[in-house]
C-alpha positions in Angstrom: 0.1 5.7 -28.7 3.6 5.7 -26.6 4.1 2.2 -28.0 3.6 3.4 -31.8 6.1 6.4 -30.9 8.7 3.5 -29.6 8.5 1.4 -32.8 8.3 4.3 -34.9 11.6 5.8 -33.8 13.3 2.8 -32.8 13.7 4.0 -29.2 14.4 1.0 -26.7 13.7 3.5 -23.8 10.3 4.7 -25.0 9.1 1.3 -25.8 10.2 -0.2 -22.7 8.4 3.1 -21.0 5.3 2.0 -23.1 5.0 -1.7 -22.3 5.6 -0.5 -18.5 2.3 1.8 -19.5 0.7 -1.3 -20.6 1.6 -3.0 -17.5 0.1 -0.4 -15.3 -3.1 -0.9 -17.2 -3.4 -4.3 -16.1 -2.4 -3.6 -12.5 -5.3 -1.1 -12.5 -7.6 -4.0 -13.2 -6.2 -6.3 -10.9 -6.6 -3.5 -8.3 -10.3 -3.3 -9.2 -11.0 -6.8 -8.8 -9.1 -6.7 -5.4 -11.5 -4.0 -4.4 -14.5 -5.7 -5.6 -13.3 -8.8 -3.8 -12.5 -6.9 -0.4 -15.9 -5.3 0.0 -18.1 -8.3 -0.7 -19.3 -9.2 2.9 -21.2 -12.1 4.1 -21.9 -14.2 7.1 -19.0 -16.5 6.3 -16.6 -13.7 5.4 -17.9 -10.7 7.8 -14.9 -8.6 6.8 -15.0 -9.4 2.7 -12.4 -11.0 1.1 -9.8 -8.5 2.5 -6.8 -10.5 2.0 -7.5 -10.7 -1.9 -6.4 -7.3 -2.1 -2.8 -8.3 -0.6 -3.1 -11.2 -3.0 -3.5 -9.1 -6.0 -0.7 -6.7 -4.8 1.6 -9.5 -4.8 0.5 -10.7 -8.0 1.2 -7.3 -9.6 4.6 -6.8 -7.8 5.8 -10.3 -9.3 4.6 -9.3 -12.7 6.5 -5.8 -12.4 9.8 -7.8 -11.1 9.9 -10.2 -14.2 9.0 -7.2 -16.5 11.9 -5.5 -15.2 14.4 -8.3 -15.9 12.9 -8.6 -19.2 13.4 -4.7 -20.1 16.9 -4.9 -18.6 18.1 -8.0 -21.0 16.5 -5.9 -23.9 18.2 -2.7 -22.8 21.5 -4.4 -22.2 21.4 -5.9 -25.8 20.9 -2.3 -27.3 23.9 -1.1 -25.3 26.1 -3.5 -26.5 24.6 -3.6 -30.3 23.7 0.0 -30.6 20.8 0.7 -33.6 19.8 4.2 -35.0 17.3 6.2 -33.3 14.9 8.8 -35.3 14.3 11.8 -33.2 11.0 13.8 -34.1 9.6 16.9 -32.3 6.2 15.6 -32.6 6.9 12.5 -31.0 8.7 14.3 -27.9 5.7 16.4 -27.5 3.5 13.3 -27.5 5.9 11.8 -24.8 5.6 15.1 -22.8 1.8 14.9 -22.8 2.0 11.3 -21.2 4.1 12.4 -18.5 1.9 15.2 -17.8 -1.1 12.7 -17.8 0.9 10.2 -15.2 1.3 13.3 -13.0 -2.3 14.1 -12.9 -3.1 10.2 -12.3 -1.1 10.1 -9.3 -2.7 13.4 -8.0 -5.9 11.6 -8.5 -5.1 8.3 -6.8 -3.6 10.7 -3.8 -7.1 12.3 -3.4 -8.7 9.0 -3.5 -6.5 7.6 -0.8 -7.1 10.4 1.5 -11.0 9.6 1.4 -10.3 5.7 1.3 -7.2 4.7 2.9 -5.8 1.6 0.9 -2.5 0.2 0.5 -3.5 -0.4 -3.3 -4.2 3.2 -3.9 -0.8 4.2 -2.2 0.9 1.9 -4.5 -0.8 3.1 -7.5 0.3 6.8 -6.6 3.8 5.9 -6.1 3.7 4.0 -9.4 2.1 7.0 -11.1 4.7 9.4 -9.8 7.7 6.6 -10.5 6.3 6.6 -14.2 6.4 10.5 -14.3 10.1 10.3 -13.7 10.5 7.4 -15.9 8.8 9.2 -18.8 10.7 12.4 -18.2 14.0 10.5 -18.3 12.9 8.9 -21.4 12.1 11.9 -23.1 15.6 13.4 -21.9 17.1 10.1 -23.8 15.2 10.4 -26.6 16.2 14.5 -27.1 20.0 13.4 -26.4 20.3 10.4 -28.7 20.4 13.0 -31.8 23.6 14.5 -30.4 25.3 11.9 -28.2 27.9 9.5 -29.4 27.0 6.9 -26.9 24.4 4.5 -27.0 22.1 6.9 -24.6 19.0 5.0 -25.3 20.1 1.7 -23.8 21.4 3.0 -20.9 18.4 4.7 -20.0 16.3 1.4 -20.6 18.7 -0.2 -18.1 18.2 2.4 -15.7 14.2 2.3 -16.2 14.4 -1.6 -15.7 16.6 -1.0 -12.6 14.0 1.1 -10.9 11.0 -1.5 -11.8 13.1 -4.2 -10.4 13.6 -2.2 -6.9 9.9 -1.0 -6.8 8.8 -4.6 -7.6 10.9 -6.2 -5.2 9.8 -3.9 -2.6 6.2 -4.4 -3.2 6.5 -8.1 -3.4 8.3 -7.9 0.1 5.5 -5.8 1.6 2.5 -7.5 0.1 3.8 -11.0 0.9 4.2 -9.9 4.7 0.7 -8.7 4.8 -0.6 -11.9 3.4 1.3 -13.9 6.0 -0.2 -11.8 8.7 2.5 -9.7 10.1 2.0 -7.8 13.2 0.8 -4.1 12.6 3.3 -2.6 15.3 2.2 1.1 14.5 -1.6 0.4 14.6 -1.1 -1.6 17.9 0.8 0.9 19.5 -1.6 3.5 18.4 -4.5 1.7 19.6 -2.9 1.1 23.0 -2.2 4.7 23.6 -5.6 5.4 22.6 -7.0 3.1 25.1 -4.8 3.5 28.0 -5.8 7.5 28.0 -9.3 6.8 28.4 -11.0 7.1 32.0 -11.9 4.0 33.8 -8.9 2.1 32.1 -6.2 0.9 34.2 -4.4 -1.5 32.1 -4.1 -2.5 28.6 -2.5 -5.5 27.5 -2.3 -8.2 24.5 -3.3 -5.6 21.7 -3.7 -7.6 18.5 -4.2 -6.2 15.2 -6.0 -8.0 12.4 -6.0 -6.9 9.0 -8.1 -7.7 6.3 -7.0 -5.3 2.9 -8.5 -2.0 4.0 -10.3 -3.3 7.2 -8.8 -3.2 10.6 -9.9 -5.2 13.8 -8.5 -5.0 17.1 -8.5 -7.2 20.4 -7.2 -6.3 23.8 -7.4 -7.4 27.5 -8.6 -4.4 29.4 -8.2 -4.1 33.1 -10.6 -1.3 34.8 -11.7 0.2 38.2 -15.5 -0.3 37.4 -17.2 -2.8 39.0 -21.0 -2.8 37.9 -22.2 -4.6 34.6 -23.8 -1.5 33.4 -20.5 0.4 33.8 -18.4 -2.2 32.4 -21.0 -2.3 29.4 -20.7 1.3 29.1 -16.7 1.3 28.9 -16.6 -1.4 26.4 -19.0 0.7 23.9 -17.1 3.6 24.5 -13.8 1.9 23.7 -15.3 0.3 20.6 -16.8 4.0 19.4 -13.2 5.4 20.0 -11.4 3.2 17.5 -14.2 3.4 15.2 -14.0 7.0 14.8 -10.2 7.6 15.5 -8.8 4.2 13.3 -12.0 3.3 11.3 -11.4 -0.3 13.0 -13.4 -2.7 14.8 -12.6 -3.5 18.8 -13.4 -6.5 21.0 -12.3 -6.4 24.6 -11.9 -8.8 27.3 -12.8 -6.4 30.1 -11.7 -7.7 33.9 -11.5 -5.3 37.2 -8.0 -4.5 38.4 -6.2 -6.0 41.3 -6.9 -2.7 43.4 -10.5 -2.9 42.5 -11.0 -6.9 43.5 -9.2 -6.0 47.0 -11.6 -3.1 47.7 -14.8 -5.1 46.9 -13.3 -8.1 49.0 -13.0 -5.5 51.7 -16.6 -4.5 51.4 -17.5 -8.2 52.1 -15.0 -8.5 55.1 -12.7 -10.9 53.1 -9.4 -9.0 52.7 -7.5 -5.9 53.8 -6.3 -3.8 51.5 -2.3 -2.8 52.2 
């Protein structure tokens, strides 16, 4: 519908915005493919193809950057060689309605992300809010064009292209970092704080976070003052349940007795004096 309005009014900003919306549809399809692949677990891939979600996000970001460059060129051309734009109240109302739809779509993505946290859903939410403001800017541009003596349409098109380029570039960097396996510092620090605060834990070291799309898995070296096999097994199960509850993550620990515990045990055997 918006593409029809852009062609009918000869407005480059509406035309660019409509193609951006068409691109969003492609993004949603790619996101669905990423979700589908990420949840397909198997003995060979116990966490599913979680990195597929990051890969689809990167592909989407690259497409957005390319689209931004293309739109920027067309908008710059319109600025240098202005063309008439035909204003219509009916078309302005259509654009306003599409802006509201984008805002509602963003609210839906935010709701879903709260229930099922995902970087893709966060990206779709951000993109929808961004699209709302882009469409709002397009509406303002379309309204001002009939009274302005300068090619407002082309200027707004360049602004929209710049927003797309910046947004796409940030997404590229973020998605590529996830594919390369960057350290999730914030998640690691939170996990270490949770583990350290538990009774029976005397030390936590080498906390590592492995992310597979939406799925988190932690490993860590734990020292403890517990000595019996039953107590250590109970501690490990408690730590696993803790991270599963608090962060929705799997956890594997290498648990060993702390230095003071070893000395005390040796004292019992008459070997070493604890000083």
